N, CA, C and O atoms as a GROMACS GRO file, in nm:
protein
  548
    1UNK      N    1  13.111  -6.676   0.506
    1UNK     CA    2  13.064  -6.692   0.370
    1UNK      C    3  13.120  -6.822   0.314
    1UNK      O    4  13.203  -6.819   0.223
    2UNK      N    5  13.077  -6.933   0.366
    2UNK     CA    6  13.126  -7.062   0.322
    2UNK      C    7  13.098  -7.081   0.174
    2UNK      O    8  12.994  -7.041   0.122
    3UNK      N    9  13.196  -7.145   0.106
    3UNK     CA   10  13.179  -7.176  -0.035
    3UNK      C   11  13.211  -7.062  -0.128
    3UNK      O   12  13.213  -7.081  -0.250
    4UNK      N   13  13.237  -6.943  -0.074
    4UNK     CA   14  13.270  -6.829  -0.159
    4UNK      C   15  13.397  -6.766  -0.108
    4UNK      O   16  13.432  -6.777   0.009
    5UNK      N   17  13.466  -6.699  -0.199
    5UNK     CA   18  13.585  -6.625  -0.159
    5UNK      C   19  13.542  -6.499  -0.086
    5UNK      O   20  13.434  -6.446  -0.112
    6UNK      N   21  13.625  -6.451   0.001
    6UNK     CA   22  13.597  -6.324   0.069
    6UNK      C   23  13.608  -6.210  -0.032
    6UNK      O   24  13.668  -6.227  -0.138
    7UNK      N   25  13.552  -6.095   0.001
    7UNK     CA   26  13.550  -5.982  -0.091
    7UNK      C   27  13.688  -5.941  -0.139
    7UNK      O   28  13.703  -5.901  -0.255
    8UNK      N   29  13.789  -5.951  -0.054
    8UNK     CA   30  13.922  -5.909  -0.096
    8UNK      C   31  13.994  -6.017  -0.177
    8UNK      O   32  14.110  -5.999  -0.213
    9UNK      N   33  13.926  -6.127  -0.206
    9UNK     CA   34  13.988  -6.234  -0.285
    9UNK      C   35  14.090  -6.309  -0.204
    9UNK      O   36  14.103  -6.289  -0.083
   10UNK      N   37  14.162  -6.393  -0.270
   10UNK     CA   38  14.262  -6.471  -0.200
   10UNK      C   39  14.381  -6.491  -0.293
   10UNK      O   40  14.377  -6.572  -0.385
   11UNK      N   41  14.485  -6.416  -0.267
   11UNK     CA   42  14.606  -6.419  -0.349
   11UNK      C   43  14.664  -6.560  -0.357
   11UNK      O   44  14.705  -6.604  -0.464
   12UNK      N   45  14.669  -6.631  -0.244
   12UNK     CA   46  14.730  -6.764  -0.246
   12UNK      C   47  14.646  -6.863  -0.326
   12UNK      O   48  14.702  -6.947  -0.396
   13UNK      N   49  14.512  -6.855  -0.317
   13UNK     CA   50  14.428  -6.943  -0.398
   13UNK      C   51  14.442  -6.913  -0.546
   13UNK      O   52  14.448  -7.006  -0.628
   14UNK      N   53  14.448  -6.787  -0.583
   14UNK     CA   54  14.465  -6.749  -0.723
   14UNK      C   55  14.598  -6.801  -0.776
   14UNK      O   56  14.605  -6.852  -0.888
   15UNK      N   57  14.702  -6.788  -0.697
   15UNK     CA   58  14.834  -6.837  -0.738
   15UNK      C   59  14.834  -6.989  -0.749
   15UNK      O   60  14.890  -7.045  -0.843
   16UNK      N   61  14.772  -7.056  -0.653
   16UNK     CA   62  14.762  -7.203  -0.658
   16UNK      C   63  14.688  -7.248  -0.783
   16UNK      O   64  14.729  -7.344  -0.849
   17UNK      N   65  14.580  -7.179  -0.817
   17UNK     CA   66  14.505  -7.214  -0.937
   17UNK      C   67  14.588  -7.190  -1.064
   17UNK      O   68  14.583  -7.270  -1.157
   18UNK      N   69  14.662  -7.083  -1.067
   18UNK     CA   70  14.750  -7.056  -1.181
   18UNK      C   71  14.853  -7.168  -1.197
   18UNK      O   72  14.876  -7.216  -1.308
   19UNK      N   73  14.914  -7.208  -1.087
   19UNK     CA   74  15.012  -7.317  -1.091
   19UNK      C   75  14.948  -7.450  -1.130
   19UNK      O   76  15.007  -7.529  -1.203
   20UNK      N   77  14.825  -7.474  -1.082
   20UNK     CA   78  14.752  -7.595  -1.117
   20UNK      C   79  14.732  -7.603  -1.268
   20UNK      O   80  14.756  -7.707  -1.329
   21UNK      N   81  14.688  -7.493  -1.328
   21UNK     CA   82  14.668  -7.491  -1.473
   21UNK      C   83  14.800  -7.510  -1.546
   21UNK      O   84  14.806  -7.582  -1.646
   22UNK      N   85  14.906  -7.448  -1.497
   22UNK     CA   86  15.040  -7.464  -1.555
   22UNK      C   87  15.084  -7.610  -1.545
   22UNK      O   88  15.135  -7.666  -1.642
   23UNK      N   89  15.065  -7.671  -1.430
   23UNK     CA   90  15.105  -7.811  -1.408
   23UNK      C   91  15.030  -7.908  -1.498
   23UNK      O   92  15.082  -8.015  -1.531
   24UNK      N   93  14.909  -7.870  -1.539
   24UNK     CA   94  14.828  -7.958  -1.624
   24UNK      C   95  14.827  -7.909  -1.769
   24UNK      O   96  14.730  -7.928  -1.842
   25UNK      N   97  14.936  -7.847  -1.807
   25UNK     CA   98  14.965  -7.811  -1.945
   25UNK      C   99  14.876  -7.701  -2.003
   25UNK      O  100  14.859  -7.691  -2.125
   26UNK      N  101  14.819  -7.618  -1.916
   26UNK     CA  102  14.758  -7.496  -1.964
   26UNK      C  103  14.872  -7.411  -2.020
   26UNK      O  104  14.981  -7.409  -1.963
   27UNK      N  105  14.850  -7.342  -2.128
   27UNK     CA  106  14.957  -7.266  -2.192
   27UNK      C  107  14.945  -7.117  -2.158
   27UNK      O  108  14.835  -7.063  -2.144
   28UNK      N  109  15.061  -7.054  -2.145
   28UNK     CA  110  15.069  -6.909  -2.121
   28UNK      C  111  14.976  -6.865  -2.009
   28UNK      O  112  14.896  -6.773  -2.025
   29UNK      N  113  14.987  -6.932  -1.896
   29UNK     CA  114  14.902  -6.903  -1.781
   29UNK      C  115  14.946  -6.772  -1.716
   29UNK      O  116  15.065  -6.751  -1.691
   30UNK      N  117  14.850  -6.686  -1.690
   30UNK     CA  118  14.876  -6.563  -1.616
   30UNK      C  119  14.770  -6.547  -1.508
   30UNK      O  120  14.654  -6.584  -1.526
   31UNK      N  121  14.813  -6.491  -1.395
   31UNK     CA  122  14.721  -6.452  -1.289
   31UNK      C  123  14.738  -6.301  -1.273
   31UNK      O  124  14.848  -6.253  -1.246
   32UNK      N  125  14.629  -6.228  -1.290
   32UNK     CA  126  14.632  -6.083  -1.287
   32UNK      C  127  14.561  -6.032  -1.163
   32UNK      O  128  14.453  -6.081  -1.127
   33UNK      N  129  14.619  -5.935  -1.097
   33UNK     CA  130  14.561  -5.873  -0.978
   33UNK      C  131  14.469  -5.760  -1.023
   33UNK      O  132  14.516  -5.655  -1.068
   34UNK      N  133  14.340  -5.782  -1.011
   34UNK     CA  134  14.240  -5.687  -1.061
   34UNK      C  135  14.182  -5.598  -0.951
   34UNK      O  136  14.094  -5.516  -0.978
   35UNK      N  137  14.232  -5.613  -0.828
   35UNK     CA  138  14.168  -5.547  -0.713
   35UNK      C  139  14.160  -5.396  -0.726
   35UNK      O  140  14.061  -5.338  -0.681
   36UNK      N  141  14.258  -5.332  -0.784
   36UNK     CA  142  14.256  -5.186  -0.794
   36UNK      C  143  14.180  -5.136  -0.918
   36UNK      O  144  14.162  -5.016  -0.935
   37UNK      N  145  14.137  -5.228  -1.003
   37UNK     CA  146  14.080  -5.189  -1.132
   37UNK      C  147  13.930  -5.206  -1.146
   37UNK      O  148  13.869  -5.146  -1.235
   38UNK      N  149  13.869  -5.286  -1.060
   38UNK     CA  150  13.725  -5.306  -1.071
   38UNK      C  151  13.669  -5.348  -0.936
   38UNK      O  152  13.744  -5.370  -0.841
   39UNK      N  153  13.538  -5.359  -0.929
   39UNK     CA  154  13.472  -5.396  -0.803
   39UNK      C  155  13.414  -5.536  -0.806
   39UNK      O  156  13.368  -5.584  -0.702
   40UNK      N  157  13.414  -5.604  -0.919
   40UNK     CA  158  13.341  -5.730  -0.932
   40UNK      C  159  13.427  -5.854  -0.922
   40UNK      O  160  13.372  -5.964  -0.911
   41UNK      N  161  13.558  -5.843  -0.925
   41UNK     CA  162  13.646  -5.958  -0.902
   41UNK      C  163  13.782  -5.908  -0.860
   41UNK      O  164  13.817  -5.792  -0.884
   42UNK      N  165  13.859  -5.994  -0.797
   42UNK     CA  166  13.992  -5.956  -0.750
   42UNK      C  167  14.104  -6.009  -0.838
   42UNK      O  168  14.209  -5.946  -0.849
   43UNK      N  169  14.083  -6.124  -0.900
   43UNK     CA  170  14.188  -6.185  -0.981
   43UNK      C  171  14.129  -6.245  -1.108
   43UNK      O  172  14.022  -6.304  -1.107
   44UNK      N  173  14.202  -6.228  -1.218
   44UNK     CA  174  14.176  -6.299  -1.343
   44UNK      C  175  14.284  -6.405  -1.357
   44UNK      O  176  14.401  -6.378  -1.330
   45UNK      N  177  14.245  -6.523  -1.398
   45UNK     CA  178  14.340  -6.625  -1.439
   45UNK      C  179  14.307  -6.657  -1.583
   45UNK      O  180  14.192  -6.686  -1.617
   46UNK      N  181  14.408  -6.652  -1.669
   46UNK     CA  182  14.388  -6.677  -1.812
   46UNK      C  183  14.485  -6.788  -1.853
   46UNK      O  184  14.603  -6.783  -1.819
   47UNK      N  185  14.434  -6.886  -1.926
   47UNK     CA  186  14.517  -6.994  -1.978
   47UNK      C  187  14.469  -7.030  -2.118
   47UNK      O  188  14.349  -7.027  -2.146
   48UNK      N  189  14.562  -7.064  -2.204
   48UNK     CA  190  14.530  -7.108  -2.339
   48UNK      C  191  14.514  -7.260  -2.340
   48UNK      O  192  14.593  -7.332  -2.279
   49UNK      N  193  14.411  -7.306  -2.409
   49UNK     CA  194  14.385  -7.448  -2.427
   49UNK      C  195  14.407  -7.485  -2.574
   49UNK      O  196  14.396  -7.400  -2.662
   50UNK      N  197  14.438  -7.612  -2.597
   50UNK     CA  198  14.469  -7.654  -2.734
   50UNK      C  199  14.354  -7.727  -2.803
   50UNK      O  200  14.356  -7.744  -2.924
   51UNK      N  201  14.255  -7.769  -2.725
   51UNK     CA  202  14.142  -7.844  -2.783
   51UNK      C  203  14.028  -7.846  -2.682
   51UNK      O  204  14.044  -7.805  -2.566
   52UNK      N  205  13.913  -7.895  -2.726
   52UNK     CA  206  13.801  -7.908  -2.635
   52UNK      C  207  13.831  -8.009  -2.525
   52UNK      O  208  13.791  -7.990  -2.410
   53UNK      N  209  13.902  -8.116  -2.560
   53UNK     CA  210  13.940  -8.216  -2.461
   53UNK      C  211  14.032  -8.155  -2.355
   53UNK      O  212  14.016  -8.182  -2.236
   54UNK      N  213  14.127  -8.075  -2.399
   54UNK     CA  214  14.219  -8.006  -2.308
   54UNK      C  215  14.140  -7.912  -2.216
   54UNK      O  216  14.163  -7.909  -2.095
   55UNK      N  217  14.047  -7.837  -2.273
   55UNK     CA  218  13.964  -7.745  -2.196
   55UNK      C  219  13.886  -7.822  -2.089
   55UNK      O  220  13.882  -7.781  -1.973
   56UNK      N  221  13.823  -7.932  -2.129
   56UNK     CA  222  13.742  -8.009  -2.034
   56UNK      C  223  13.830  -8.070  -1.924
   56UNK      O  224  13.787  -8.080  -1.809
   57UNK      N  225  13.952  -8.112  -1.959
   57UNK     CA  226  14.043  -8.166  -1.858
   57UNK      C  227  14.083  -8.060  -1.757
   57UNK      O  228  14.083  -8.087  -1.637
   58UNK      N  229  14.118  -7.940  -1.804
   58UNK     CA  230  14.153  -7.831  -1.712
   58UNK      C  231  14.034  -7.793  -1.626
   58UNK      O  232  14.049  -7.766  -1.506
   59UNK      N  233  13.917  -7.790  -1.685
   59UNK     CA  234  13.796  -7.756  -1.609
   59UNK      C  235  13.773  -7.861  -1.498
   59UNK      O  236  13.735  -7.825  -1.387
   60UNK      N  237  13.796  -7.987  -1.528
   60UNK     CA  238  13.781  -8.093  -1.428
   60UNK      C  239  13.879  -8.073  -1.312
   60UNK      O  240  13.842  -8.088  -1.196
   61UNK      N  241  14.005  -8.039  -1.344
   61UNK     CA  242  14.104  -8.014  -1.239
   61UNK      C  243  14.064  -7.894  -1.152
   61UNK      O  244  14.082  -7.896  -1.031
   62UNK      N  245  14.010  -7.790  -1.215
   62UNK     CA  246  13.964  -7.673  -1.140
   62UNK      C  247  13.850  -7.712  -1.047
   62UNK      O  248  13.850  -7.674  -0.930
   63UNK      N  249  13.754  -7.788  -1.098
   63UNK     CA  250  13.639  -7.831  -1.016
   63UNK      C  251  13.686  -7.913  -0.896
   63UNK      O  252  13.635  -7.896  -0.785
   64UNK      N  253  13.783  -8.002  -0.917
   64UNK     CA  254  13.837  -8.083  -0.807
   64UNK      C  255  13.903  -7.993  -0.702
   64UNK      O  256  13.883  -8.012  -0.582
   65UNK      N  257  13.981  -7.895  -0.748
   65UNK     CA  258  14.049  -7.802  -0.658
   65UNK      C  259  13.946  -7.723  -0.578
   65UNK      O  260  13.958  -7.710  -0.456
   66UNK      N  261  13.846  -7.670  -0.646
   66UNK     CA  262  13.742  -7.590  -0.583
   66UNK      C  263  13.669  -7.673  -0.478
   66UNK      O  264  13.643  -7.626  -0.367
   67UNK      N  265  13.637  -7.797  -0.513
   67UNK     CA  266  13.568  -7.886  -0.418
   67UNK      C  267  13.654  -7.912  -0.295
   67UNK      O  268  13.605  -7.907  -0.182
   68UNK      N  269  13.784  -7.941  -0.317
   68UNK     CA  270  13.877  -7.968  -0.205
   68UNK      C  271  13.888  -7.848  -0.111
   68UNK      O  272  13.905  -7.866   0.010
   69UNK      N  273  13.880  -7.727  -0.165
   69UNK     CA  274  13.894  -7.605  -0.085
   69UNK      C  275  13.762  -7.559  -0.025
   69UNK      O  276  13.759  -7.460   0.048
   70UNK      N  277  13.653  -7.630  -0.054
   70UNK     CA  278  13.523  -7.592   0.000
   70UNK      C  279  13.465  -7.469  -0.066
   70UNK      O  280  13.383  -7.399  -0.005
   71UNK      N  281  13.505  -7.441  -0.187
   71UNK     CA  282  13.454  -7.326  -0.262
   71UNK      C  283  13.347  -7.373  -0.359
   71UNK      O  284  13.315  -7.492  -0.365
   72UNK      N  285  13.292  -7.280  -0.433
   72UNK     CA  286  13.196  -7.317  -0.536
   72UNK      C  287  13.213  -7.228  -0.657
   72UNK      O  288  13.257  -7.114  -0.648
   73UNK      N  289  13.178  -7.284  -0.770
   73UNK     CA  290  13.177  -7.207  -0.894
   73UNK      C  291  13.042  -7.139  -0.901
   73UNK      O  292  12.938  -7.204  -0.902
   74UNK      N  293  13.045  -7.006  -0.905
   74UNK     CA  294  12.922  -6.927  -0.904
   74UNK      C  295  12.854  -6.927  -1.041
   74UNK      O  296  12.732  -6.930  -1.052
   75UNK      N  297  12.937  -6.924  -1.144
   75UNK     CA  298  12.881  -6.921  -1.279
   75UNK      C  299  12.981  -6.988  -1.370
   75UNK      O  300  13.102  -6.968  -1.358
   76UNK      N  301  12.930  -7.067  -1.460
   76UNK     CA  302  13.015  -7.130  -1.559
   76UNK      C  303  12.956  -7.096  -1.694
   76UNK      O  304  12.850  -7.147  -1.731
   77UNK      N  305  13.023  -7.009  -1.766
   77UNK     CA  306  12.972  -6.963  -1.894
   77UNK      C  307  12.990  -7.072  -1.999
   77UNK      O  308  13.097  -7.130  -2.014
   78UNK      N  309  12.881  -7.098  -2.069
   78UNK     CA  310  12.889  -7.197  -2.175
   78UNK      C  311  12.797  -7.149  -2.286
   78UNK      O  312  12.675  -7.151  -2.273
   79UNK      N  313  12.857  -7.106  -2.395
   79UNK     CA  314  12.778  -7.059  -2.508
   79UNK      C  315  12.738  -7.178  -2.593
   79UNK      O  316  12.810  -7.278  -2.598
   80UNK      N  317  12.625  -7.168  -2.661
   80UNK     CA  318  12.588  -7.278  -2.751
   80UNK      C  319  12.689  -7.287  -2.865
   80UNK      O  320  12.746  -7.186  -2.906
   81UNK      N  321  12.709  -7.408  -2.916
   81UNK     CA  322  12.799  -7.423  -3.030
   81UNK      C  323  12.744  -7.346  -3.149
   81UNK      O  324  12.624  -7.346  -3.174
   82UNK      N  325  12.833  -7.283  -3.220
   82UNK     CA  326  12.795  -7.205  -3.338
   82UNK      C  327  12.811  -7.291  -3.463
   82UNK      O  328  12.899  -7.377  -3.469
   83UNK      N  329  12.727  -7.266  -3.561
   83UNK     CA  330  12.745  -7.334  -3.688
   83UNK      C  331  12.839  -7.251  -3.773
   83UNK      O  332  12.865  -7.135  -3.742
   84UNK      N  333  12.890  -7.309  -3.878
   84UNK     CA  334  12.986  -7.239  -3.964
   84UNK      C  335  12.924  -7.118  -4.032
   84UNK      O  336  12.997  -7.030  -4.077
   85UNK      N  337  12.790  -7.112  -4.041
   85UNK     CA  338  12.724  -7.000  -4.106
   85UNK      C  339  12.718  -6.877  -4.017
   85UNK      O  340  12.696  -6.766  -4.066
   86UNK      N  341  12.738  -6.895  -3.887
   86UNK     CA  342  12.728  -6.783  -3.796
   86UNK      C  343  12.859  -6.708  -3.788
   86UNK      O  344  12.961  -6.755  -3.838
   87UNK      N  345  12.857  -6.594  -3.726
   87UNK     CA  346  12.972  -6.505  -3.715
   87UNK      C  347  13.092  -6.579  -3.658
   87UNK      O  348  13.086  -6.630  -3.547
   88UNK      N  349  13.202  -6.584  -3.733
   88UNK     CA  350  13.319  -6.661  -3.692
   88UNK      C  351  13.398  -6.594  -3.580
   88UNK      O  352  13.486  -6.657  -3.522
   89UNK      N  353  13.369  -6.466  -3.547
   89UNK     CA  354  13.439  -6.401  -3.436
   89UNK      C  355  13.375  -6.435  -3.303
   89UNK      O  356  13.437  -6.413  -3.198
   90UNK      N  357  13.254  -6.488  -3.303
   90UNK     CA  358  13.188  -6.528  -3.179
   90UNK      C  359  13.251  -6.656  -3.128
   90UNK      O  360  13.262  -6.753  -3.203
   91UNK      N  361  13.292  -6.658  -3.002
   91UNK     CA  362  13.353  -6.782  -2.951
   91UNK      C  363  13.251  -6.894  -2.937
   91UNK      O  364  13.138  -6.871  -2.895
   92UNK      N  365  13.293  -7.015  -2.972
   92UNK     CA  366  13.211  -7.134  -2.949
   92UNK      C  367  13.238  -7.181  -2.806
   92UNK      O  368  13.333  -7.137  -2.743
   93UNK      N  369  13.152  -7.271  -2.756
   93UNK     CA  370  13.168  -7.319  -2.619
   93UNK      C  371  13.298  -7.394  -2.599
   93UNK      O  372  13.346  -7.403  -2.486
   94UNK      N  373  13.356  -7.447  -2.707
   94UNK     CA  374  13.482  -7.519  -2.693
   94UNK      C  375  13.603  -7.426  -2.710
   94UNK      O  376  13.717  -7.473  -2.712
   95UNK      N  377  13.580  -7.295  -2.722
   95UNK     CA  378  13.689  -7.200  -2.740
   95UNK      C  379  13.712  -7.110  -2.620
   95UNK      O  380  13.822  -7.056  -2.603
   96UNK      N  381  13.612  -7.091  -2.537
   96UNK     CA  382  13.626  -7.003  -2.421
   96UNK      C  383  13.534  -7.049  -2.311
   96UNK      O  384  13.412  -7.054  -2.329
   97UNK      N  385  13.590  -7.083  -2.199
   97UNK     CA  386  13.511  -7.121  -2.082
   97UNK      C  387  13.546  -7.024  -1.971
   97UNK      O  388  13.664  -7.001  -1.943
   98UNK      N  389  13.445  -6.967  -1.908
   98UNK     CA  390  13.463  -6.875  -1.797
   98UNK      C  391  13.409  -6.941  -1.672
   98UNK      O  392  13.294  -6.985  -1.668
   99UNK      N  393  13.493  -6.948  -1.568
   99UNK     CA  394  13.451  -7.004  -1.440
   99UNK      C  395  13.465  -6.894  -1.336
   99UNK      O  396  13.574  -6.840  -1.316
  100UNK      N  397  13.356  -6.861  -1.271
  100UNK     CA  398  13.350  -6.749  -1.177
  100UNK      C  399  13.347  -6.802  -1.035
  100UNK      O  400  13.253  -6.870  -0.995
  101UNK      N  401  13.451  -6.770  -0.958
  101UNK     CA  402  13.456  -6.808  -0.817
  101UNK      C  403  13.429  -6.687  -0.728
  101UNK      O  404  13.452  -6.693  -0.607
  102UNK      N  405  13.380  -6.580  -0.785
  102UNK     CA  406  13.357  -6.457  -0.710
  102UNK      C  407  13.482  -6.370  -0.715
  102UNK      O  408  13.494  -6.283  -0.801
  103UNK      N  409  13.573  -6.393  -0.624
  103UNK     CA  410  13.696  -6.316  -0.620
  103UNK      C  411  13.799  -6.356  -0.724
  103UNK      O  412  13.898  -6.286  -0.744
  104UNK      N  413  13.776  -6.469  -0.790
  104UNK     CA  414  13.865  -6.519  -0.895
  104UNK      C  415  13.780  -6.556  -1.015
  104UNK      O  416  13.682  -6.630  -1.002
  105UNK      N  417  13.817  -6.504  -1.131
  105UNK     CA  418  13.750  -6.540  -1.256
  105UNK      C  419  13.854  -6.607  -1.345
  105UNK      O  420  13.960  -6.551  -1.373
  106UNK      N  421  13.821  -6.729  -1.390
  106UNK     CA  422  13.914  -6.807  -1.472
  106UNK      C  423  13.864  -6.809  -1.615
  106UNK      O  424  13.747  -6.837  -1.642
  107UNK      N  425  13.957  -6.778  -1.708
  107UNK     CA  426  13.927  -6.781  -1.851
  107UNK      C  427  14.012  -6.890  -1.915
  107UNK      O  428  14.135  -6.881  -1.914
  108UNK      N  429  13.948  -6.992  -1.969
  108UNK     CA  430  14.017  -7.095  -2.047
  108UNK      C  431  13.983  -7.067  -2.192
  108UNK      O  432  13.866  -7.075  -2.231
  109UNK      N  433  14.084  -7.034  -2.274
  109UNK     CA  434  14.059  -6.984  -2.408
  109UNK      C  435  14.150  -7.052  -2.510
  109UNK      O  436  14.264  -7.087  -2.479
  110UNK      N  437  14.099  -7.070  -2.632
  110UNK     CA  438  14.187  -7.114  -2.740
  110UNK      C  439  14.278  -6.997  -2.777
  110UNK      O  440  14.250  -6.882  -2.743
  111UNK      N  441  14.387  -7.027  -2.847
  111UNK     CA  442  14.480  -6.922  -2.890
  111UNK      C  443  14.409  -6.820  -2.979
  111UNK      O  444  14.436  -6.700  -2.969
  112UNK      N  445  14.319  -6.867  -3.066
  112UNK     CA  446  14.247  -6.777  -3.156
  112UNK      C  447  14.162  -6.677  -3.078
  112UNK      O  448  14.166  -6.557  -3.107
  113UNK      N  449  14.088  -6.725  -2.982
  113UNK     CA  450  13.999  -6.637  -2.905
  113UNK      C  451  14.081  -6.547  -2.812
  113UNK      O  452  14.048  -6.430  -2.795
  114UNK      N  453  14.186  -6.600  -2.753
  114UNK     CA  454  14.269  -6.520  -2.664
  114UNK      C  455  14.335  -6.406  -2.741
  114UNK      O  456  14.343  -6.293  -2.692
  115UNK      N  457  14.381  -6.436  -2.861
  115UNK     CA  458  14.442  -6.333  -2.945
  115UNK      C  459  14.339  -6.229  -2.989
  115UNK      O  460  14.371  -6.110  -2.996
  116UNK      N  461  14.218  -6.272  -3.018
  116UNK     CA  462  14.114  -6.179  -3.063
  116UNK      C  463  14.070  -6.084  -2.953
  116UNK      O  464  14.059  -5.964  -2.976
  117UNK      N  465  14.045  -6.136  -2.832
  117UNK     CA  466  13.993  -6.053  -2.724
  117UNK      C  467  14.100  -5.981  -2.644
  117UNK      O  468  14.072  -5.880  -2.581
  118UNK      N  469  14.224  -6.031  -2.645
  118UNK     CA  470  14.339  -5.965  -2.581
  118UNK      C  471  14.308  -5.912  -2.440
  118UNK      O  472  14.326  -5.793  -2.413
  119UNK      N  473  14.261  -5.999  -2.352
  119UNK     CA  474  14.226  -5.956  -2.216
  119UNK      C  475  14.345  -5.896  -2.142
  119UNK      O  476  14.330  -5.800  -2.067
  120UNK      N  477  14.464  -5.952  -2.163
  120UNK     CA  478  14.582  -5.896  -2.096
  120UNK      C  479  14.608  -5.753  -2.140
  120UNK      O  480  14.648  -5.669  -2.059
  121UNK      N  481  14.587  -5.725  -2.267
  121UNK     CA  482  14.607  -5.588  -2.316
  121UNK      C  483  14.497  -5.496  -2.265
  121UNK      O  484  14.523  -5.382  -2.225
  122UNK      N  485  14.372  -5.546  -2.267
  122UNK     CA  486  14.258  -5.468  -2.218
  122UNK      C  487  14.278  -5.429  -2.072
  122UNK      O  488  14.245  -5.317  -2.032
  123UNK      N  489  14.330  -5.520  -1.992
  123UNK     CA  490  14.351  -5.498  -1.850
  123UNK      C  491  14.501  -5.484  -1.819
  123UNK      O  492  14.548  -5.534  -1.717
  124UNK      N  493  14.574  -5.417  -1.906
  124UNK     CA  494  14.721  -5.409  -1.894
  124UNK      C  495  14.768  -5.338  -1.767
  124UNK      O  496  14.884  -5.354  -1.728
  125UNK      N  497  14.683  -5.261  -1.702
  125UNK     CA  498  14.722  -5.195  -1.577
  125UNK      C  499  14.725  -5.292  -1.459
  125UNK      O  500  14.776  -5.259  -1.352
  126UNK      N  501  14.671  -5.412  -1.478
  126UNK     CA  502  14.668  -5.511  -1.370
  126UNK      C  503  14.806  -5.575  -1.353
  126UNK      O  504  14.862  -5.625  -1.450
  127UNK      N  505  14.860  -5.574  -1.233
  127UNK     CA  506  14.988  -5.641  -1.210
  127UNK      C  507  14.975  -5.793  -1.229
  127UNK      O  508  14.874  -5.852  -1.192
  128UNK      N  509  15.078  -5.853  -1.288
  128UNK     CA  510  15.083  -5.999  -1.300
  128UNK      C  511  15.140  -6.055  -1.170
  128UNK      O  512  15.248  -6.014  -1.127
  129UNK      N  513  15.068  -6.147  -1.109
  129UNK     CA  514  15.119  -6.207  -0.985
  129UNK      C  515  15.168  -6.349  -1.009
  129UNK      O  516  15.232  -6.408  -0.922
  130UNK      N  517  15.138  -6.404  -1.126
  130UNK     CA  518  15.190  -6.534  -1.165
  130UNK      C  519  15.189  -6.539  -1.317
  130UNK      O  520  15.096  -6.493  -1.382
  131UNK      N  521  15.295  -6.597  -1.371
  131UNK     CA  522  15.304  -6.616  -1.514
  131UNK      C  523  15.382  -6.744  -1.542
  131UNK      O  524  15.483  -6.770  -1.476
  132UNK      N  525  15.336  -6.823  -1.638
  132UNK     CA  526  15.407  -6.945  -1.675
  132UNK      C  527  15.551  -6.912  -1.709
  132UNK      O  528  15.579  -6.812  -1.776
  133UNK      N  529  15.642  -6.994  -1.663
  133UNK     CA  530  15.784  -6.974  -1.695
  133UNK      C  531  15.819  -7.027  -1.833
  133UNK      O  532  15.917  -6.983  -1.894
  134UNK      N  533  15.740  -7.122  -1.880
  134UNK     CA  534  15.774  -7.188  -2.006
  134UNK      C  535  15.652  -7.199  -2.095
  134UNK      O  536  15.538  -7.186  -2.048
  135UNK      N  537  15.676  -7.222  -2.221
  135UNK     CA  538  15.568  -7.254  -2.314
  135UNK      C  539  15.541  -7.401  -2.302
  135UNK      O  540  15.631  -7.482  -2.322
  136UNK      N  541  15.418  -7.438  -2.270
  136UNK     CA  542  15.383  -7.580  -2.264
  136UNK      C  543  15.345  -7.628  -2.402
  136UNK      O  544  15.320  -7.548  -2.492
  137UNK      N  545  15.341  -7.756  -2.418
  137UNK     CA  546  15.294  -7.811  -2.544
  137UNK      C  547  15.388  -7.903  -2.599
  137UNK      O  548  15.363  -7.959  -2.706
   0.00000   0.00000   0.00000
């Protein structure tokens, strides 16, 4: 299955991606082991971004990593930008980016959106296999 992760995911790739985001100033990076909790992915990686520029920079580093490893991004979620008149709880495209590698799903989120959706709390039964040691910024 070239270009895709195997069904059981890849712990070392997920950890490498977590460290990559940490090294490039992603904030509060966590890698969660989802294998026992669902059938559609093996690992979640969550990182907080400080701006759209920061988000795009982290996304570029992820794309380079994925390309070097011979993988592919299966889906890249991008919502249309919202106007100020629309529901303020809906994330804008510069607030949450989801990159799906099959066995690894990466969430790049602003602090506001991360706090609102609380993915770590929602999936609190998932063991953490990597967590940032420090607050970046």
